[in-house]
Every structure is written in C-alpha cells, then in structure tokens.
VEXFIDREN-972974 format. One record per residue (C-alpha): residue number from 1; residue in one letter; x negated, y negated, z. Coordinates in nm, 2 decimals. Layout:
REM residues N
R num residu      x      y      z
R NUM      A      X      Y      Z
...
//
This chain:
REM residues 413
R num residu      x      y      z
R   1      M   2.31   9.41   0.05
R   2      K   2.20   9.72  -0.15
R   3      R   2.32   9.77  -0.50
R   4      L   2.62   9.99  -0.57
R   5      W   2.57  10.21  -0.88
R   6      T   2.85  10.35  -1.08
R   7      I   2.88  10.62  -1.35
R   8      G   3.13  10.58  -1.64
R   9      G   3.25  10.23  -1.55
R  10      I   3.18   9.91  -1.36
R  11      I   3.27   9.82  -1.01
R  12      V   3.32   9.45  -0.96
R  13      T   3.27   9.31  -0.61
R  14      A   3.51   9.03  -0.61
R  15      L   3.51   8.93  -0.25
R  16      A   3.28   9.00   0.05
R  17      L   3.45   9.02   0.39
R  18      A   3.18   8.93   0.63
R  19      C   3.22   9.04   0.99
R  20      A   3.09   8.74   1.19
R  21      G   2.80   8.83   1.40
R  22      C   2.81   9.20   1.33
R  23      G   2.55   9.22   1.06
R  24      S   2.74   9.43   0.82
R  25      S   2.95   9.33   0.52
R  26      I   3.24   9.51   0.35
R  27      D   3.30   9.47  -0.02
R  28      P   3.66   9.56  -0.13
R  29      I   3.66   9.68  -0.49
R  30      D   3.85   9.46  -0.73
R  31      P   4.18   9.63  -0.83
R  32      N   4.15   9.44  -1.16
R  33      K   3.83   9.62  -1.25
R  34      P   3.78   9.76  -1.60
R  35      G   3.91  10.11  -1.65
R  36      G   4.19  10.23  -1.42
R  37      V   4.42  10.53  -1.44
R  38      A   4.78  10.54  -1.55
R  39      V   4.97  10.68  -1.25
R  40      K   5.27  10.89  -1.35
R  41      F   5.48  11.09  -1.11
R  42      G   5.85  11.19  -1.07
R  43      E   6.05  11.38  -0.82
R  44      P   5.83  11.65  -0.68
R  45      T   5.89  12.01  -0.79
R  46      Q   5.99  12.28  -0.55
R  47      A   5.65  12.43  -0.59
R  48      Q   5.48  12.11  -0.48
R  49      V   5.68  12.06  -0.16
R  50      T   5.66  12.43  -0.08
R  51      A   5.28  12.42  -0.12
R  52      L   5.25  12.12   0.12
R  53      S   5.48  12.27   0.37
R  54      Q   5.31  12.61   0.37
R  55      F   4.97  12.44   0.39
R  56      G   5.09  12.25   0.70
R  57      E   5.23  12.57   0.86
R  58      A   4.90  12.75   0.80
R  59      L   4.69  12.47   0.93
R  60      F   4.92  12.44   1.24
R  61      N   4.86  12.81   1.31
R  62      Q   4.49  12.74   1.32
R  63      S   4.54  12.48   1.59
R  64      L   4.71  12.72   1.83
R  65      G   4.50  12.81   2.14
R  66      A   4.25  12.54   2.08
R  67      K   4.38  12.31   2.36
R  68      P   4.71  12.28   2.54
R  69      N   5.01  12.11   2.36
R  70      P   4.86  12.11   2.00
R  71      V   5.01  11.87   1.75
R  72      I   4.88  11.80   1.40
R  73      S   4.98  11.60   1.10
R  74      P   4.99  11.83   0.79
R  75      L   5.08  11.53   0.58
R  76      S   4.78  11.32   0.69
R  77      A   4.54  11.61   0.64
R  78      F   4.68  11.69   0.30
R  79      I   4.65  11.33   0.17
R  80      A   4.29  11.30   0.30
R  81      L   4.20  11.64   0.14
R  82      S   4.36  11.53  -0.18
R  83      M   4.12  11.23  -0.20
R  84      A   3.83  11.47  -0.17
R  85      Y   3.99  11.72  -0.41
R  86      D   3.99  11.45  -0.68
R  87      G   3.61  11.45  -0.65
R  88      A   3.56  11.82  -0.66
R  89      A   3.46  12.04  -0.95
R  90      G   3.39  12.40  -1.04
R  91      A   3.44  12.66  -0.76
R  92      T   3.49  12.39  -0.50
R  93      A   3.79  12.25  -0.69
R  94      Q   3.93  12.61  -0.72
R  95      A   3.90  12.65  -0.34
R  96      F   4.10  12.33  -0.30
R  97      A   4.36  12.47  -0.54
R  98      D   4.38  12.80  -0.34
R  99      V   4.41  12.63   0.00
R 100      L   4.65  12.34  -0.10
R 101      G   4.84  12.56  -0.35
R 102      L   4.83  12.29  -0.63
R 103      S   4.61  12.16  -0.90
R 104      A   4.43  11.83  -0.84
R 105      D   4.69  11.64  -1.06
R 106      E   4.98  11.81  -0.89
R 107      A   4.84  11.72  -0.54
R 108      S   4.77  11.36  -0.64
R 109      E   5.11  11.32  -0.81
R 110      L   5.28  11.45  -0.49
R 111      V   5.08  11.20  -0.28
R 112      A   5.18  10.92  -0.51
R 113      Y   5.54  11.01  -0.47
R 114      L   5.53  11.04  -0.10
R 115      L   5.35  10.70  -0.06
R 116      A   5.62  10.54  -0.28
R 117      N   5.91  10.71  -0.11
R 118      L   5.83  10.78   0.26
R 119      G   5.70  10.44   0.37
R 120      S   5.97  10.22   0.53
R 121      D   6.02   9.93   0.77
R 122      D   6.40   9.92   0.81
R 123      A   6.70  10.11   0.94
R 124      G   6.53  10.17   1.27
R 125      T   6.22  10.34   1.13
R 126      I   5.87  10.21   1.06
R 127      L   5.67  10.45   0.86
R 128      N   5.33  10.34   0.73
R 129      L   5.10  10.57   0.53
R 130      T   4.77  10.41   0.44
R 131      N   4.44  10.53   0.28
R 132      S   4.09  10.39   0.25
R 133      A   3.76  10.50   0.12
R 134      W   3.43  10.37   0.26
R 135      L   3.15  10.41   0.02
R 136      D   2.78  10.36   0.10
R 137      D   2.63  10.09  -0.12
R 138      E   2.36  10.33  -0.24
R 139      F   2.60  10.59  -0.35
R 140      I   2.61  10.63  -0.73
R 141      V   2.99  10.67  -0.76
R 142      K   3.19  10.78  -1.06
R 143      Q   3.44  10.52  -1.17
R 144      T   3.69  10.79  -1.27
R 145      W   3.71  10.91  -0.91
R 146      V   3.75  10.55  -0.77
R 147      D   4.03  10.49  -1.03
R 148      R   4.22  10.79  -0.89
R 149      L   4.17  10.68  -0.53
R 150      D   4.30  10.34  -0.62
R 151      G   4.58  10.46  -0.85
R 152      Y   4.73  10.78  -0.70
R 153      H   4.63  10.73  -0.34
R 154      Q   4.67  10.35  -0.32
R 155      A   4.34  10.35  -0.12
R 156      S   4.16  10.04  -0.02
R 157      V   3.81  10.12  -0.15
R 158      F   3.52   9.94   0.03
R 159      T   3.15   9.94  -0.03
R 160      T   2.93   9.89   0.27
R 161      D   2.61  10.01   0.44
R 162      L   2.74  10.32   0.62
R 163      Q   2.41  10.34   0.81
R 164      N   2.46  10.00   0.97
R 165      P   2.59  10.06   1.33
R 166      A   2.84   9.78   1.28
R 167      T   3.02   9.98   1.02
R 168      L   3.14  10.23   1.28
R 169      K   3.33   9.95   1.45
R 170      Q   3.48   9.83   1.13
R 171      V   3.61  10.17   1.04
R 172      N   3.75  10.23   1.38
R 173      D   3.91   9.89   1.38
R 174      W   4.08   9.96   1.05
R 175      I   4.22  10.29   1.18
R 176      K   4.34  10.12   1.50
R 177      Q   4.51   9.85   1.30
R 178      H   4.69  10.10   1.08
R 179      T   4.80  10.33   1.37
R 180      G   4.97  10.06   1.57
R 181      G   4.68  10.06   1.82
R 182      L   4.75  10.42   1.92
R 183      I   4.41  10.55   1.79
R 184      P   4.16  10.28   1.90
R 185      E   3.84  10.49   1.86
R 186      M   3.87  10.76   1.60
R 187      L   3.50  10.81   1.54
R 188      E   3.21  10.82   1.78
R 189      S   2.95  10.81   1.51
R 190      I   2.89  10.82   1.14
R 191      D   2.64  11.07   1.00
R 192      P   2.32  10.88   0.91
R 193      Y   2.32  11.04   0.56
R 194      A   2.70  10.98   0.49
R 195      V   2.78  10.85   0.15
R 196      A   3.16  10.83   0.18
R 197      L   3.44  10.83   0.45
R 198      L   3.79  10.92   0.32
R 199      V   4.05  10.80   0.56
R 200      N   4.43  10.85   0.59
R 201      T   4.64  10.70   0.86
R 202      L   5.00  10.76   0.95
R 203      Y   5.21  10.55   1.19
R 204      L   5.57  10.63   1.28
R 205      E   5.82  10.45   1.50
R 206      A   6.17  10.59   1.47
R 207      A   6.49  10.53   1.67
R 208      W   6.73  10.82   1.73
R 209      A   7.06  10.80   1.54
R 210      Q   7.21  10.83   1.89
R 211      E   6.99  10.76   2.19
R 212      F   6.96  10.99   2.48
R 213      Y   7.13  10.87   2.80
R 214      R   6.85  10.72   3.01
R 215      L   7.04  10.74   3.33
R 216      D   7.09  11.11   3.28
R 217      S   6.72  11.19   3.27
R 218      Y   6.62  11.42   3.55
R 219      E   6.33  11.62   3.68
R 220      S   6.36  12.00   3.64
R 221      P   6.13  12.31   3.61
R 222      F   5.98  12.40   3.27
R 223      T   5.84  12.76   3.23
R 224      T   5.51  12.77   3.05
R 225      K   5.39  13.04   2.82
R 226      D   5.20  13.21   3.10
R 227      G   5.51  13.21   3.33
R 228      R   5.42  12.92   3.55
R 229      Q   5.69  12.67   3.64
R 230      V   5.59  12.30   3.62
R 231      D   5.80  11.99   3.67
R 232      A   5.91  11.79   3.37
R 233      W   6.14  11.49   3.31
R 234      F   6.43  11.60   3.09
R 235      M   6.64  11.37   2.88
R 236      T   7.00  11.46   2.79
R 237      G   7.20  11.38   2.47
R 238      G   7.19  11.47   2.10
R 239      S   7.56  11.49   2.01
R 240      Q   7.49  11.38   1.65
R 241      G   7.24  11.67   1.60
R 242      S   7.26  12.00   1.43
R 243      Y   7.23  12.35   1.58
R 244      I   6.98  12.60   1.45
R 245      K   7.00  12.98   1.50
R 246      V   6.78  13.21   1.30
R 247      G   6.75  13.56   1.45
R 248      N   6.62  13.51   1.81
R 249      Q   6.50  13.16   1.73
R 250      E   6.72  12.88   1.86
R 251      G   6.68  12.50   1.82
R 252      V   6.81  12.17   1.71
R 253      L   6.77  11.91   1.44
R 254      L   6.81  11.55   1.57
R 255      P   6.84  11.28   1.31
R 256      Y   6.67  10.94   1.33
R 257      K   6.86  10.62   1.25
R 258      D   6.72  10.60   0.89
R 259      G   6.91  10.92   0.79
R 260      R   6.61  11.08   0.62
R 261      L   6.37  11.18   0.89
R 262      A   6.46  11.41   1.18
R 263      F   6.31  11.58   1.48
R 264      M   6.32  11.96   1.48
R 265      A   6.27  12.16   1.80
R 266      I   6.27  12.55   1.80
R 267      M   6.23  12.79   2.08
R 268      P   6.11  13.13   1.95
R 269      G   6.28  13.42   2.12
R 270      G   5.97  13.63   2.17
R 271      G   5.74  13.34   2.27
R 272      D   5.54  13.35   1.95
R 273      L   5.46  12.99   1.86
R 274      S   5.30  13.06   1.52
R 275      L   5.48  12.98   1.20
R 276      D   5.55  13.21   0.91
R 277      P   5.53  13.07   0.56
R 278      G   5.85  12.88   0.49
R 279      S   5.96  12.85   0.85
R 280      I   6.02  12.48   0.83
R 281      T   6.24  12.51   0.52
R 282      R   6.44  12.81   0.66
R 283      W   6.51  12.62   0.98
R 284      L   6.62  12.31   0.79
R 285      H   6.86  12.52   0.58
R 286      A   7.00  12.69   0.88
R 287      A   7.08  12.36   1.06
R 288      E   7.46  12.32   1.11
R 289      P   7.62  12.00   1.25
R 290      R   7.78  12.09   1.58
R 291      D   8.04  11.89   1.76
R 292      G   7.97  11.86   2.13
R 293      L   7.60  11.95   2.10
R 294      L   7.42  11.89   2.43
R 295      V   7.04  11.88   2.42
R 296      R   6.81  11.88   2.72
R 297      M   6.45  11.82   2.63
R 298      P   6.14  11.70   2.81
R 299      K   6.03  11.35   2.72
R 300      F   5.65  11.34   2.68
R 301      H   5.34  11.16   2.54
R 302      T   5.05  11.37   2.42
R 303      E   4.73  11.33   2.23
R 304      F   4.54  11.59   2.03
R 305      G   4.20  11.58   1.86
R 306      F   4.13  11.85   1.60
R 307      D   3.81  11.94   1.42
R 308      L   3.93  12.06   1.08
R 309      V   3.61  12.23   0.96
R 310      D   3.66  12.58   1.11
R 311      P   4.04  12.59   1.04
R 312      L   3.99  12.48   0.68
R 313      T   3.71  12.74   0.64
R 314      A   3.94  13.01   0.77
R 315      L   4.20  12.91   0.52
R 316      G   3.95  12.94   0.23
R 317      L   3.79  12.60   0.19
R 318      G   3.45  12.70   0.34
R 319      I   3.26  12.63   0.02
R 320      A   3.33  12.26   0.06
R 321      F   3.12  12.25   0.37
R 322      T   2.81  12.43   0.24
R 323      D   2.52  12.38   0.00
R 324      R   2.73  12.55  -0.27
R 325      A   2.98  12.26  -0.27
R 326      D   3.03  12.08  -0.60
R 327      F   3.16  11.72  -0.56
R 328      S   2.99  11.60  -0.88
R 329      A   3.32  11.43  -0.99
R 330      M   3.27  11.19  -0.70
R 331      G   2.92  11.07  -0.80
R 332      Y   2.57  11.13  -0.71
R 333      S   2.34  11.06  -0.41
R 334      P   1.97  11.01  -0.45
R 335      L   1.93  11.27  -0.18
R 336      G   2.10  11.54  -0.39
R 337      S   2.44  11.71  -0.43
R 338      L   2.72  11.65  -0.19
R 339      C   2.93  11.84   0.06
R 340      I   3.18  11.77   0.33
R 341      G   2.99  11.72   0.65
R 342      S   3.28  11.67   0.89
R 343      A   3.66  11.66   0.88
R 344      V   3.85  11.55   1.19
R 345      Q   4.21  11.45   1.29
R 346      K   4.36  11.27   1.59
R 347      V   4.73  11.26   1.66
R 348      T   4.94  11.09   1.93
R 349      M   5.31  11.18   1.99
R 350      G   5.55  11.01   2.22
R 351      V   5.92  11.13   2.25
R 352      G   6.16  10.95   2.48
R 353      E   6.53  10.85   2.52
R 354      K   6.51  10.58   2.25
R 355      G   6.32  10.76   1.98
R 356      T   5.97  10.86   1.87
R 357      E   5.64  10.68   1.83
R 358      A   5.36  10.88   1.67
R 359      S   5.04  10.83   1.48
R 360      A   4.77  11.03   1.30
R 361      A   4.44  10.97   1.14
R 362      T   4.23  11.20   0.93
R 363      V   3.87  11.13   0.83
R 364      I   3.66  11.33   0.58
R 365      E   3.29  11.25   0.58
R 366      V   3.10  11.33   0.26
R 367      V   2.72  11.38   0.30
R 368      P   2.43  11.50   0.08
R 369      V   2.37  11.87   0.12
R 370      S   2.01  11.79   0.23
R 371      G   2.14  11.56   0.51
R 372      W   2.42  11.79   0.64
R 373      I   2.40  11.87   1.00
R 374      G   7.84  11.97   2.45
R 375      E   7.98  12.32   2.39
R 376      T   7.67  12.43   2.24
R 377      Q   7.39  12.36   2.49
R 378      V   7.02  12.40   2.42
R 379      T   6.78  12.34   2.71
R 380      F   6.41  12.33   2.61
R 381      D   6.28  12.46   2.94
R 382      R   6.01  12.69   2.80
R 383      P   5.75  12.65   2.52
R 384      Y   5.89  12.53   2.19
R 385      I   5.77  12.43   1.85
R 386      Y   5.86  12.08   1.73
R 387      A   5.82  11.89   1.40
R 388      I   5.91  11.56   1.24
R 389      V   6.03  11.65   0.89
R 390      D   6.15  11.48   0.58
R 391      T   6.49  11.64   0.53
R 392      V   6.49  11.56   0.16
R 393      T   6.17  11.75   0.07
R 394      S   6.11  11.96   0.38
R 395      V   5.77  11.80   0.41
R 396      P   5.64  11.81   0.77
R 397      L   5.49  11.48   0.89
R 398      F   5.40  11.63   1.22
R 399      I   5.41  11.98   1.38
R 400      G   5.34  12.05   1.75
R 401      V   5.40  12.27   2.04
R 402      M   5.51  12.17   2.39
R 403      E   5.36  12.44   2.61
R 404      D   5.32  12.24   2.94
R 405      P   5.49  11.90   2.98
R 406      S   5.30  11.85   3.31
R 407      L   5.00  11.77   3.09
R 408      A   5.20  11.53   2.88
R 409      P   5.35  11.26   3.10
R 410      P   5.69  11.11   3.00
R 411      S   5.68  10.88   2.70
R 412      A   5.77  10.51   2.74
R 413      V   5.94  10.52   2.40
//
C-alpha cells in the first residue's frame, strides 16, 4: 500500500477493508481524525434554493437534443460539483460561484441541509442521498478539504490505489449498492492518472398519494415532437393532484404519499421543451387543487447517460477542465496541478400506476493537468416536461422530457 500524504493535518487509517482476491484495498478515513469542521446550517435562503433550481433548469436545457427522452438529476450534479467546489481556488472557484450561483460556503450549507432533510425511509417514500470520495493513495491531500467532505457532504472518504483495475469494480459496486441496483456499471474505466473520484448517488422509491387504476391502463397513440404517432400505454387517475395552467402551458402536480415530494408534468403549448429561469417555481406556485382531476399519462421506464463536460463548459465552468484550473485547496499531485478530467451522470426513471422508482449517479474525476486526456382532464399524448420536486424548497431532484414513449417501455413500478 502506498503512503497517503496530507497537508495541514493527519489522516488516520483506522481500518482496511480488503476485497478478497481482488488485489486492491480500500481504507476508509477515520471520522474521529484530528481536525474536523464545525458544520452549521439552517433553513436555506430563497437565494440558495433559487440558485439550485436555476442551475438545474440551465443544465437540463443543455441536455435537450443529445438523445431521445433526456432526464437528468440537477440535485445529484449540484452535490457532486459542490464537493469539487470546496477544493477550488482563485478563478476556478469564481467560475463555480458564477455557474452555481452561490459561494462555496452557501453551496455546502445547502447540501448539508438537503442531506439532513430530504432523506427518508417512511410514509411510502425511500429517498437516499449518499456521497463518497475515492482518493489515490499517492495524492497529497489537504486535510481542510477532507474535513469539508466529511462534515458538509457526509461523504465516505476512501483511500485506495485508483490505478489498480480492481478499484473500478469497487467504485461501481458502491454506486450499484446505493442506487438500488439500478445503475450496475457507472464507469467503464478510471483515468490512469486520476487522483480523486467524487461521487454522489440518489435513489428514490415513492408511492403515489393515490395510485392510478391499473385496470384502466390502455394503449393509445402519442404524438412525438416531429409529428409521428407511436403507441404508448397510458395510466388513468390522479384525483388528488393539482392542475397547472400558465399561459399556453398546461400540466399537473401529483403528490406522493410522503406529502413533500411530487411529480410535475407540463405540456408546453408551442412544443418548446426548454425551461426559462424560474419555470419550476412558477409552475409550483400556479398549482391549484382540483376536484375531479383526471390524468392520463404514459407509464414508462427510461435511462439516460450524460457527459457533463460540454454542458458545464457552456454554462461557464470551462476553466475547471483546462490547464488553467486551480484546485490547490484539494491538495497536490506529484505530477502537477489538478483539473477535472471527466464529469458524467447516469439516471434511470420508472413511472407506473403505483408510483416512481428513480436513481442517479454523478462522478467527477480529478486528474493532474499533465495527465488529462374528472372535470378537468389532462391527457399527456404529446411531448411533455416532467420533474420530481421538493414542494417545500422548489428544488428539482429530477427533470426530464418524454418525447417518445415507444423508446421507454412501460415501467413495472
């Protein structure tokens, strides 16, 4: 095992978890290590939740047109980026501030609040948010950064040999475990020069406040964005939902049993599936409970992989991926200064008569610059935007588009 160096503190390796027969060991960092950071956070400000929502809307717009039926997790991306943000300095930190709309402290405090308040395993909803950081054992890491990962992000911080082929399986297995088995192989490889992997996972299983009527599901045409008609299986129900009408945009807000999360679906009048800043919040505020609401919507299962580098560059974070990046607050590699070598996200989404099952994983790879290579009826029979939102803060956990249900077979949920 190579030695792990630290700057400004001591990392104590209290336990080695050996993977039998795999030739690679993982050392979790002792949470009782010297140092640490006092984590303080309260109710998020309006500026904080607005920043996260608008970041999510902007990132979602970057996903449109990449592949059919795009769906992303703004929350997962934000949390993973926040871990990297805590290690940024100078112009790179300013780029994070511009893109995320918050200072590093504001972003980390918002993450700490969401981790403490969104996670649940009762009232018909399972919501798990988990973070981890995988550090190469030759990476000279700064203790102050590790303290923030441990404190604000509740991240499991492991040291290992990232160049050992067995580590790839260990990382993928960790992600699979924390996404309910829905994302079994997140990464195909790890950069041979990587010094850190920053990982967020999100798993959601949520039951509708009122289930759709399974016997009333039927096959019917769905008109795609390009005017084609494809067959889709529609489910019928939604009498406990709210109706949304904003200009020529029409949709619904369907609550889950926990009473906090809800599924929002919106059909734009003109067919434009992009989001304006503040769209999610405006639609939430426009939602009105409606007796006799009848909703017909395709049930579906879809998966989406998203390379975040170009979208984040377009939003203004390009410096983080170049030789001008400054991640000196993370630590130091013997090979030189650091940048983000890759940033990827995978999402699965299943919507059916009983509820929703969804997962997301975001991985940010840090490398040395030198190594970087009823009466109211709404029938969703044409493309629509959907989101799973926290109705308290307006934070979008997931945002997607259903353009062609024939490419997303009915969900078993």
